[in-house]
Jmol script that loads the backbone (N, CA, C; Angstrom):
load data "model"
ATOM      1  N   MET A   1     109.672  70.431  97.395  1.00  0.00           N
ATOM      2  CA  MET A   1     110.668  71.271  96.397  1.00  0.00           C
ATOM      3  C   MET A   1     110.274  72.863  95.959  1.00  0.00           C
ATOM      4  N   LEU A   2     110.882  73.878  95.589  1.00  0.00           N
ATOM      5  CA  LEU A   2     110.626  74.794  95.325  1.00  0.00           C
ATOM      6  C   LEU A   2     110.103  75.179  93.636  1.00  0.00           C
ATOM      7  N   THR A   3     109.024  75.632  93.890  1.00  0.00           N
ATOM      8  CA  THR A   3     108.554  75.678  92.259  1.00  0.00           C
ATOM      9  C   THR A   3     109.681  77.051  91.373  1.00  0.00           C
ATOM     10  N   LYS A   4     109.252  77.002  90.522  1.00  0.00           N
ATOM     11  CA  LYS A   4     110.499  77.697  89.632  1.00  0.00           C
ATOM     12  C   LYS A   4     110.093  79.164  89.920  1.00  0.00           C
ATOM     13  N   PHE A   5     109.019  79.906  89.675  1.00  0.00           N
ATOM     14  CA  PHE A   5     108.766  80.592  90.698  1.00  0.00           C
ATOM     15  C   PHE A   5     109.292  81.387  91.765  1.00  0.00           C
ATOM     16  N   THR A   6     109.298  80.370  92.773  1.00  0.00           N
ATOM     17  CA  THR A   6     110.107  80.895  93.838  1.00  0.00           C
ATOM     18  C   THR A   6     111.505  80.727  93.521  1.00  0.00           C
ATOM     19  N   GLN A   7     111.854  79.769  92.851  1.00  0.00           N
ATOM     20  CA  GLN A   7     113.886  79.679  92.747  1.00  0.00           C
ATOM     21  C   GLN A   7     114.021  81.052  92.028  1.00  0.00           C
ATOM     22  N   ASN A   8     112.821  81.338  90.713  1.00  0.00           N
ATOM     23  CA  ASN A   8     113.602  82.729  90.373  1.00  0.00           C
ATOM     24  C   ASN A   8     113.404  83.694  91.289  1.00  0.00           C
ATOM     25  N   ALA A   9     112.448  84.145  92.155  1.00  0.00           N
ATOM     26  CA  ALA A   9     112.353  84.823  92.609  1.00  0.00           C
ATOM     27  C   ALA A   9     113.641  85.356  94.226  1.00  0.00           C
ATOM     28  N   LEU A  10     113.805  84.123  94.244  1.00  0.00           N
ATOM     29  CA  LEU A  10     114.913  84.204  95.325  1.00  0.00           C
ATOM     30  C   LEU A  10     115.817  84.289  94.643  1.00  0.00           C
ATOM     31  N   LYS A  11     116.450  84.078  93.555  1.00  0.00           N
ATOM     32  CA  LYS A  11     117.465  84.716  92.915  1.00  0.00           C
ATOM     33  C   LYS A  11     117.789  86.013  92.585  1.00  0.00           C
ATOM     34  N   ILE A  12     116.316  86.158  92.216  1.00  0.00           N
ATOM     35  CA  ILE A  12     116.441  88.131  91.667  1.00  0.00           C
ATOM     36  C   ILE A  12     116.767  88.802  92.849  1.00  0.00           C
ATOM     37  N   ILE A  13     115.544  88.679  93.728  1.00  0.00           N
ATOM     38  CA  ILE A  13     116.158  89.231  95.318  1.00  0.00           C
ATOM     39  C   ILE A  13     117.566  89.061  96.102  1.00  0.00           C
ATOM     40  N   GLN A  14     118.010  87.922  95.455  1.00  0.00           N
ATOM     41  CA  GLN A  14     119.529  88.089  96.194  1.00  0.00           C
ATOM     42  C   GLN A  14     120.215  88.701  95.499  1.00  0.00           C
ATOM     43  N   ASP A  15     120.352  89.052  94.163  1.00  0.00           N
ATOM     44  CA  ASP A  15     120.614  89.480  93.140  1.00  0.00           C
ATOM     45  C   ASP A  15     120.838  91.466  93.130  1.00  0.00           C
ATOM     46  N   ILE A  16     119.870  91.947  93.903  1.00  0.00           N
ATOM     47  CA  ILE A  16     119.742  93.315  94.034  1.00  0.00           C
ATOM     48  C   ILE A  16     120.877  93.827  94.671  1.00  0.00           C
ATOM     49  N   PRO A  17     121.438  94.595  94.028  1.00  0.00           N
ATOM     50  CA  PRO A  17     122.924  95.382  94.806  1.00  0.00           C
ATOM     51  C   PRO A  17     122.353  96.370  95.988  1.00  0.00           C
ATOM     52  N   GLU A  18     123.421  96.559  97.013  1.00  0.00           N
ATOM     53  CA  GLU A  18     123.316  97.494  97.602  1.00  0.00           C
ATOM     54  C   GLU A  18     123.225  98.790  97.005  1.00  0.00           C
ATOM     55  N   GLY A  19     122.017  99.644  98.206  1.00  0.00           N
ATOM     56  CA  GLY A  19     121.809 101.060  97.648  1.00  0.00           C
ATOM     57  C   GLY A  19     120.976 100.803  96.376  1.00  0.00           C
ATOM     58  N   LYS A  20     120.084  99.508  96.270  1.00  0.00           N
ATOM     59  CA  LYS A  20     119.108  99.811  95.093  1.00  0.00           C
ATOM     60  C   LYS A  20     117.611  98.913  95.999  1.00  0.00           C
ATOM     61  N   VAL A  21     116.934  99.144  95.116  1.00  0.00           N
ATOM     62  CA  VAL A  21     115.349  98.606  95.487  1.00  0.00           C
ATOM     63  C   VAL A  21     114.648  97.915  94.332  1.00  0.00           C
ATOM     64  N   LEU A  22     113.938  97.118  94.711  1.00  0.00           N
ATOM     65  CA  LEU A  22     113.019  96.837  93.555  1.00  0.00           C
ATOM     66  C   LEU A  22     111.618  96.397  93.819  1.00  0.00           C
ATOM     67  N   THR A  23     110.616  96.577  93.180  1.00  0.00           N
ATOM     68  CA  THR A  23     109.269  96.642  93.810  1.00  0.00           C
ATOM     69  C   THR A  23     108.623  95.170  94.212  1.00  0.00           C
ATOM     70  N   TYR A  24     107.971  94.915  94.833  1.00  0.00           N
ATOM     71  CA  TYR A  24     107.369  93.412  94.644  1.00  0.00           C
ATOM     72  C   TYR A  24     106.588  93.237  93.682  1.00  0.00           C
ATOM     73  N   GLY A  25     106.404  94.010  92.788  1.00  0.00           N
ATOM     74  CA  GLY A  25     105.503  93.820  91.632  1.00  0.00           C
ATOM     75  C   GLY A  25     106.684  93.338  90.360  1.00  0.00           C
ATOM     76  N   TRP A  26     107.364  94.117  90.046  1.00  0.00           N
ATOM     77  CA  TRP A  26     108.556  93.997  89.783  1.00  0.00           C
ATOM     78  C   TRP A  26     109.639  92.637  89.815  1.00  0.00           C
ATOM     79  N   ALA A  27     109.480  92.600  90.924  1.00  0.00           N
ATOM     80  CA  ALA A  27     110.047  91.215  91.451  1.00  0.00           C
ATOM     81  C   ALA A  27     109.595  89.864  90.913  1.00  0.00           C
ATOM     82  N   ALA A  28     107.943  89.947  90.704  1.00  0.00           N
ATOM     83  CA  ALA A  28     107.373  88.841  90.484  1.00  0.00           C
ATOM     84  C   ALA A  28     107.850  89.024  89.235  1.00  0.00           C
ATOM     85  N   ALA A  29     106.911  89.939  88.434  1.00  0.00           N
ATOM     86  CA  ALA A  29     107.241  90.077  86.958  1.00  0.00           C
ATOM     87  C   ALA A  29     108.642  89.715  86.350  1.00  0.00           C
ATOM     88  N   LEU A  30     110.005  89.309  86.935  1.00  0.00           N
ATOM     89  CA  LEU A  30     111.022  89.335  86.867  1.00  0.00           C
ATOM     90  C   LEU A  30     110.959  87.604  87.095  1.00  0.00           C
ATOM     91  N   ALA A  31     110.115  87.391  87.944  1.00  0.00           N
ATOM     92  CA  ALA A  31     110.468  85.910  88.378  1.00  0.00           C
ATOM     93  C   ALA A  31     109.281  85.339  87.331  1.00  0.00           C
ATOM     94  N   GLY A  32     108.522  85.663  86.726  1.00  0.00           N
ATOM     95  CA  GLY A  32     107.321  85.016  85.457  1.00  0.00           C
ATOM     96  C   GLY A  32     106.156  85.136  85.821  1.00  0.00           C
ATOM     97  N   GLU A  33     106.067  85.727  87.179  1.00  0.00           N
ATOM     98  CA  GLU A  33     104.317  86.147  87.638  1.00  0.00           C
ATOM     99  C   GLU A  33     104.060  87.541  87.509  1.00  0.00           C
ATOM    100  N   PRO A  34     103.615  88.202  86.811  1.00  0.00           N
ATOM    101  CA  PRO A  34     103.216  89.418  86.438  1.00  0.00           C
ATOM    102  C   PRO A  34     101.963  89.839  87.620  1.00  0.00           C
ATOM    103  N   ASN A  35     101.885  89.142  88.055  1.00  0.00           N
ATOM    104  CA  ASN A  35     100.582  89.437  89.169  1.00  0.00           C
ATOM    105  C   ASN A  35     100.976  89.005  90.347  1.00  0.00           C
ATOM    106  N   GLY A  36     102.176  88.586  90.566  1.00  0.00           N
ATOM    107  CA  GLY A  36     102.716  87.899  91.893  1.00  0.00           C
ATOM    108  C   GLY A  36     103.059  88.676  92.836  1.00  0.00           C
ATOM    109  N   ALA A  37     102.679  89.770  93.222  1.00  0.00           N
ATOM    110  CA  ALA A  37     103.408  90.894  94.068  1.00  0.00           C
ATOM    111  C   ALA A  37     103.328  90.120  95.643  1.00  0.00           C
ATOM    112  N   ARG A  38     101.687  89.464  95.655  1.00  0.00           N
ATOM    113  CA  ARG A  38     101.672  89.198  96.867  1.00  0.00           C
ATOM    114  C   ARG A  38     102.319  87.723  97.463  1.00  0.00           C
ATOM    115  N   GLN A  39     102.679  87.378  96.297  1.00  0.00           N
ATOM    116  CA  GLN A  39     103.474  85.978  96.219  1.00  0.00           C
ATOM    117  C   GLN A  39     104.495  86.325  96.790  1.00  0.00           C
ATOM    118  N   ILE A  40     105.807  87.538  96.469  1.00  0.00           N
ATOM    119  CA  ILE A  40     106.739  87.818  96.586  1.00  0.00           C
ATOM    120  C   ILE A  40     106.742  88.626  98.315  1.00  0.00           C
ATOM    121  N   SER A  41     105.598  89.100  98.778  1.00  0.00           N
ATOM    122  CA  SER A  41     105.481  89.292 100.175  1.00  0.00           C
ATOM    123  C   SER A  41     105.481  87.968 101.077  1.00  0.00           C
ATOM    124  N   ARG A  42     104.853  86.996 100.577  1.00  0.00           N
ATOM    125  CA  ARG A  42     104.858  85.660 101.417  1.00  0.00           C
ATOM    126  C   ARG A  42     106.073  85.387 101.477  1.00  0.00           C
ATOM    127  N   LEU A  43     106.546  85.316 100.079  1.00  0.00           N
ATOM    128  CA  LEU A  43     107.972  84.756 100.328  1.00  0.00           C
ATOM    129  C   LEU A  43     109.247  85.429 100.905  1.00  0.00           C
ATOM    130  N   LEU A  44     108.713  86.227 101.139  1.00  0.00           N
ATOM    131  CA  LEU A  44     110.168  87.507 101.975  1.00  0.00           C
ATOM    132  C   LEU A  44     109.680  87.208 103.109  1.00  0.00           C
ATOM    133  N   HIS A  45     108.421  86.954 104.000  1.00  0.00           N
ATOM    134  CA  HIS A  45     108.427  86.694 105.198  1.00  0.00           C
ATOM    135  C   HIS A  45     108.568  85.301 105.423  1.00  0.00           C
ATOM    136  N   SER A  46     108.081  84.179 104.565  1.00  0.00           N
ATOM    137  CA  SER A  46     108.623  82.987 105.289  1.00  0.00           C
ATOM    138  C   SER A  46     109.971  82.409 104.740  1.00  0.00           C
ATOM    139  N   MET A  47     110.868  82.891 103.698  1.00  0.00           N
ATOM    140  CA  MET A  47     112.317  82.655 103.280  1.00  0.00           C
ATOM    141  C   MET A  47     113.292  83.405 103.642  1.00  0.00           C
ATOM    142  N   SER A  48     112.755  84.620 104.277  1.00  0.00           N
ATOM    143  CA  SER A  48     114.439  85.495 104.246  1.00  0.00           C
ATOM    144  C   SER A  48     115.443  85.234 105.314  1.00  0.00           C
ATOM    145  N   LYS A  49     115.245  84.746 106.114  1.00  0.00           N
ATOM    146  CA  LYS A  49     116.116  84.300 107.642  1.00  0.00           C
ATOM    147  C   LYS A  49     116.997  83.000 106.660  1.00  0.00           C
ATOM    148  N   LYS A  50     116.037  81.914 106.114  1.00  0.00           N
ATOM    149  CA  LYS A  50     116.548  80.766 105.473  1.00  0.00           C
ATOM    150  C   LYS A  50     117.688  80.674 104.479  1.00  0.00           C
ATOM    151  N   TYR A  51     116.973  81.842 103.459  1.00  0.00           N
ATOM    152  CA  TYR A  51     118.113  82.230 102.487  1.00  0.00           C
ATOM    153  C   TYR A  51     118.880  83.612 102.398  1.00  0.00           C
ATOM    154  N   ASP A  52     118.726  84.235 103.429  1.00  0.00           N
ATOM    155  CA  ASP A  52     119.533  85.040 103.590  1.00  0.00           C
ATOM    156  C   ASP A  52     119.416  86.346 102.903  1.00  0.00           C
ATOM    157  N   LEU A  53     117.963  86.408 102.545  1.00  0.00           N
ATOM    158  CA  LEU A  53     117.471  87.454 101.588  1.00  0.00           C
ATOM    159  C   LEU A  53     117.683  88.942 101.911  1.00  0.00           C
ATOM    160  N   PRO A  54     117.950  90.033 100.861  1.00  0.00           N
ATOM    161  CA  PRO A  54     118.138  91.159 101.516  1.00  0.00           C
ATOM    162  C   PRO A  54     116.862  91.867 101.082  1.00  0.00           C
ATOM    163  N   TRP A  55     115.623  91.792 102.020  1.00  0.00           N
ATOM    164  CA  TRP A  55     114.343  91.624 102.394  1.00  0.00           C
ATOM    165  C   TRP A  55     114.133  93.050 102.090  1.00  0.00           C
ATOM    166  N   HIS A  56     115.121  93.980 102.978  1.00  0.00           N
ATOM    167  CA  HIS A  56     114.891  95.180 103.082  1.00  0.00           C
ATOM    168  C   HIS A  56     114.885  95.885 101.393  1.00  0.00           C
ATOM    169  N   ARG A  57     115.519  95.633 100.722  1.00  0.00           N
ATOM    170  CA  ARG A  57     115.581  96.254  99.275  1.00  0.00           C
ATOM    171  C   ARG A  57     114.167  95.984  98.378  1.00  0.00           C
ATOM    172  N   ILE A  58     113.359  95.256  99.086  1.00  0.00           N
ATOM    173  CA  ILE A  58     112.188  95.557  98.415  1.00  0.00           C
ATOM    174  C   ILE A  58     110.901  96.179  98.768  1.00  0.00           C
ATOM    175  N   VAL A  59     110.250  97.390  97.773  1.00  0.00           N
ATOM    176  CA  VAL A  59     109.499  98.229  98.440  1.00  0.00           C
ATOM    177  C   VAL A  59     108.150  98.317  97.776  1.00  0.00           C
ATOM    178  N   ASN A  60     107.334  99.228  97.581  1.00  0.00           N
ATOM    179  CA  ASN A  60     106.016  99.080  97.186  1.00  0.00           C
ATOM    180  C   ASN A  60     106.330 100.044  96.028  1.00  0.00           C
ATOM    181  N   SER A  61     105.096  99.597  94.729  1.00  0.00           N
ATOM    182  CA  SER A  61     104.809 100.611  93.544  1.00  0.00           C
ATOM    183  C   SER A  61     105.428 101.931  93.625  1.00  0.00           C
ATOM    184  N   LYS A  62     105.197 102.608  94.839  1.00  0.00           N
ATOM    185  CA  LYS A  62     105.245 103.990  95.117  1.00  0.00           C
ATOM    186  C   LYS A  62     106.231 104.789  95.660  1.00  0.00           C
ATOM    187  N   GLY A  63     106.915 103.722  95.558  1.00  0.00           N
ATOM    188  CA  GLY A  63     108.273 103.823  96.705  1.00  0.00           C
ATOM    189  C   GLY A  63     108.079 104.148  97.889  1.00  0.00           C
ATOM    190  N   LYS A  64     107.585 103.213  98.353  1.00  0.00           N
ATOM    191  CA  LYS A  64     107.581 103.241 100.161  1.00  0.00           C
ATOM    192  C   LYS A  64     107.612 102.175 100.581  1.00  0.00           C
ATOM    193  N   ILE A  65     108.286 102.115 101.967  1.00  0.00           N
ATOM    194  CA  ILE A  65     108.301 100.845 102.800  1.00  0.00           C
ATOM    195  C   ILE A  65     106.785 100.489 103.193  1.00  0.00           C
ATOM    196  N   SER A  66     106.446  99.068 103.496  1.00  0.00           N
ATOM    197  CA  SER A  66     105.097  98.702 102.834  1.00  0.00           C
ATOM    198  C   SER A  66     105.034  98.085 104.715  1.00  0.00           C
ATOM    199  N   LEU A  67     106.115  97.973 105.133  1.00  0.00           N
ATOM    200  CA  LEU A  67     105.588  97.379 106.732  1.00  0.00           C
ATOM    201  C   LEU A  67     105.262  98.905 107.657  1.00  0.00           C
ATOM    202  N   LEU A  68     104.588  97.960 108.464  1.00  0.00           N
ATOM    203  CA  LEU A  68     103.917  99.298 109.651  1.00  0.00           C
ATOM    204  C   LEU A  68     105.152 100.097 110.385  1.00  0.00           C
ATOM    205  N   PRO A  69     104.756 101.142 111.170  1.00  0.00           N
ATOM    206  CA  PRO A  69     106.088 101.459 112.403  1.00  0.00           C
ATOM    207  C   PRO A  69     105.892 100.329 113.495  1.00  0.00           C
ATOM    208  N   SER A  70     106.956 100.027 113.823  1.00  0.00           N
ATOM    209  CA  SER A  70     106.924  99.261 115.061  1.00  0.00           C
ATOM    210  C   SER A  70     106.731  98.122 114.510  1.00  0.00           C
ATOM    211  N   GLN A  71     106.575  97.784 113.319  1.00  0.00           N
ATOM    212  CA  GLN A  71     106.555  96.449 112.965  1.00  0.00           C
ATOM    213  C   GLN A  71     107.731  96.219 111.962  1.00  0.00           C
ATOM    214  N   GLY A  72     108.688  96.794 112.033  1.00  0.00           N
ATOM    215  CA  GLY A  72     109.748  96.551 110.799  1.00  0.00           C
ATOM    216  C   GLY A  72     110.154  97.737 109.820  1.00  0.00           C
ATOM    217  N   TYR A  73     109.431  98.533 109.901  1.00  0.00           N
ATOM    218  CA  TYR A  73     109.476 100.029 108.823  1.00  0.00           C
ATOM    219  C   TYR A  73     110.782 100.669 109.649  1.00  0.00           C
ATOM    220  N   GLU A  74     111.198 101.024 110.632  1.00  0.00           N
ATOM    221  CA  GLU A  74     112.386 101.469 110.936  1.00  0.00           C
ATOM    222  C   GLU A  74     113.554 100.765 110.933  1.00  0.00           C
ATOM    223  N   LEU A  75     113.436  99.476 111.176  1.00  0.00           N
ATOM    224  CA  LEU A  75     114.285  98.899 110.410  1.00  0.00           C
ATOM    225  C   LEU A  75     114.677  98.653 109.034  1.00  0.00           C
ATOM    226  N   GLN A  76     113.879  98.673 108.350  1.00  0.00           N
ATOM    227  CA  GLN A  76     113.945  98.656 107.173  1.00  0.00           C
ATOM    228  C   GLN A  76     114.678  99.699 106.474  1.00  0.00           C
ATOM    229  N   LYS A  77     113.951 101.400 106.786  1.00  0.00           N
ATOM    230  CA  LYS A  77     114.538 102.164 106.688  1.00  0.00           C
ATOM    231  C   LYS A  77     115.857 102.707 106.950  1.00  0.00           C
ATOM    232  N   ALA A  78     116.404 101.997 108.406  1.00  0.00           N
ATOM    233  CA  ALA A  78     117.575 102.300 108.671  1.00  0.00           C
ATOM    234  C   ALA A  78     118.625 101.564 107.828  1.00  0.00           C
ATOM    235  N   LEU A  79     118.287  99.945 107.297  1.00  0.00           N
ATOM    236  CA  LEU A  79     118.848 100.012 106.625  1.00  0.00           C
ATOM    237  C   LEU A  79     119.057  99.883 105.161  1.00  0.00           C
ATOM    238  N   LEU A  80     118.249 100.422 104.412  1.00  0.00           N
ATOM    239  CA  LEU A  80     118.432 101.205 103.294  1.00  0.00           C
ATOM    240  C   LEU A  80     118.991 102.441 103.235  1.00  0.00           C
ATOM    241  N   GLU A  81     119.115 103.269 104.361  1.00  0.00           N
ATOM    242  CA  GLU A  81     119.989 104.419 104.397  1.00  0.00           C
ATOM    243  C   GLU A  81     121.264 104.116 104.979  1.00  0.00           C
ATOM    244  N   SER A  82     121.516 103.210 105.062  1.00  0.00           N
ATOM    245  CA  SER A  82     123.163 102.524 105.243  1.00  0.00           C
ATOM    246  C   SER A  82     123.740 102.235 104.172  1.00  0.00           C
ATOM    247  N   GLU A  83     122.959 101.769 103.337  1.00  0.00           N
ATOM    248  CA  GLU A  83     123.038 101.605 101.996  1.00  0.00           C
ATOM    249  C   GLU A  83     123.229 102.882 101.247  1.00  0.00           C
ATOM    250  N   GLY A  84     122.609 104.011 101.643  1.00  0.00           N
ATOM    251  CA  GLY A  84     123.050 105.515 100.546  1.00  0.00           C
ATOM    252  C   GLY A  84     121.416 105.600 100.114  1.00  0.00           C
ATOM    253  N   VAL A  85     120.786 104.798 100.171  1.00  0.00           N
ATOM    254  CA  VAL A  85     119.417 105.213  99.576  1.00  0.00           C
ATOM    255  C   VAL A  85     119.085 106.429 100.292  1.00  0.00           C
ATOM    256  N   LYS A  86     118.475 107.480  99.625  1.00  0.00           N
ATOM    257  CA  LYS A  86     117.791 108.367 100.368  1.00  0.00           C
ATOM    258  C   LYS A  86     115.992 108.859  99.831  1.00  0.00           C
ATOM    259  N   PHE A  87     115.980 108.929 101.084  1.00  0.00           N
ATOM    260  CA  PHE A  87     114.477 109.055 101.440  1.00  0.00           C
ATOM    261  C   PHE A  87     113.854 110.564 100.976  1.00  0.00           C
ATOM    262  N   SER A  88     112.627 110.912 100.559  1.00  0.00           N
ATOM    263  CA  SER A  88     112.300 112.332 100.439  1.00  0.00           C
ATOM    264  C   SER A  88     111.637 112.533 102.349  1.00  0.00           C
ATOM    265  N   LYS A  89     111.105 113.579 102.257  1.00  0.00           N
ATOM    266  CA  LYS A  89     110.503 113.980 103.441  1.00  0.00           C
ATOM    267  C   LYS A  89     109.188 113.467 103.835  1.00  0.00           C
ATOM    268  N   ASN A  90     108.693 112.747 102.476  1.00  0.00           N
ATOM    269  CA  ASN A  90     107.437 111.753 103.186  1.00  0.00           C
ATOM    270  C   ASN A  90     107.666 110.635 103.271  1.00  0.00           C
ATOM    271  N   ASP A  91     108.987 110.096 103.123  1.00  0.00           N
ATOM    272  CA  ASP A  91     109.448 109.057 103.481  1.00  0.00           C
ATOM    273  C   ASP A  91     109.255 108.051 101.996  1.00  0.00           C
ATOM    274  N   ILE A  92     109.490 108.264 101.014  1.00  0.00           N
ATOM    275  CA  ILE A  92     109.209 108.214  99.251  1.00  0.00           C
ATOM    276  C   ILE A  92     110.701 108.065  98.555  1.00  0.00           C
ATOM    277  N   ILE A  93     111.113 106.769  98.228  1.00  0.00           N
ATOM    278  CA  ILE A  93     112.269 106.684  97.350  1.00  0.00           C
ATOM    279  C   ILE A  93     111.903 106.849  96.201  1.00  0.00           C
ATOM    280  N   ASP A  94     113.103 107.922  95.459  1.00  0.00           N
ATOM    281  CA  ASP A  94     112.738 108.104  93.847  1.00  0.00           C
ATOM    282  C   ASP A  94     113.454 107.072  93.308  1.00  0.00           C
ATOM    283  N   LEU A  95     112.297 106.329  92.520  1.00  0.00           N
ATOM    284  CA  LEU A  95     112.556 104.980  91.923  1.00  0.00           C
ATOM    285  C   LEU A  95     113.460 105.265  90.568  1.00  0.00           C
ATOM    286  N   LYS A  96     113.209 106.391  90.270  1.00  0.00           N
ATOM    287  CA  LYS A  96     113.741 107.075  89.024  1.00  0.00           C
ATOM    288  C   LYS A  96     115.581 106.854  89.421  1.00  0.00           C
ATOM    289  N   ILE A  97     115.879 107.052  90.458  1.00  0.00           N
ATOM    290  CA  ILE A  97     117.425 107.133  91.015  1.00  0.00           C
ATOM    291  C   ILE A  97     117.802 105.537  91.524  1.00  0.00           C
ATOM    292  N   TYR A  98     116.949 105.136  92.455  1.00  0.00           N
ATOM    293  CA  TYR A  98     117.257 103.840  92.900  1.00  0.00           C
ATOM    294  C   TYR A  98     116.327 102.347  92.506  1.00  0.00           C
ATOM    295  N   LEU A  99     115.625 102.484  91.834  1.00  0.00           N
ATOM    296  CA  LEU A  99     115.121 100.998  91.184  1.00  0.00           C
ATOM    297  C   LEU A  99     116.678 100.655  90.803  1.00  0.00           C
ATOM    298  N   TRP A 100     116.038  99.050  90.738  1.00  0.00           N
ATOM    299  CA  TRP A 100     117.128  98.297  90.346  1.00  0.00           C
ATOM    300  C   TRP A 100     116.501  97.488  89.167  1.00  0.00           C
ATOM    301  N   VAL A 101     117.544  97.710  88.071  1.00  0.00           N
ATOM    302  CA  VAL A 101     116.629  97.800  86.814  1.00  0.00           C
ATOM    303  C   VAL A 101     117.675  96.308  86.034  1.00  0.00           C
ATOM    304  N   ASN A 102     117.375  95.058  86.640  1.00  0.00           N
ATOM    305  CA  ASN A 102     117.756  93.700  86.512  1.00  0.00           C
ATOM    306  C   ASN A 102     117.131  93.614  85.251  1.00  0.00           C
ATOM    307  N   GLN A 103     118.605  93.066  84.437  1.00  0.00           N
ATOM    308  CA  GLN A 103     118.278  92.471  83.047  1.00  0.00           C
ATOM    309  C   GLN A 103     118.347  90.744  83.254  1.00  0.00           C
ATOM    310  N   VAL A 104     117.400  90.154  83.631  1.00  0.00           N
ATOM    311  CA  VAL A 104     117.431  88.779  83.795  1.00  0.00           C
ATOM    312  C   VAL A 104     117.512  87.949  82.261  1.00  0.00           C
TER     313      VAL A 104
END
end "model"
wireframe off; spacefill off
backbone 0.3
color backbone group
């Protein structure tokens, strides 16, 4: 059985629209655990396939992809770019433009 936090987090992540991103910390706060950013990371790692989560729409609080090169970074960036998300020269996403401000 899934915890209330996990249920909330899954719904929030599933609802992120194309072309928008959410940070690990913001997703956790919306799901009811303001300090649960690492839990979001674990949830994405273990449940993305099972629940068909748009895992690529979660980034860190600096607007950067947290995955390392050759470990998913390139795929995540390509998926975001295919949805219209633009990256700066330093591979930073402007959160003022692309952050999804969900009203839960």
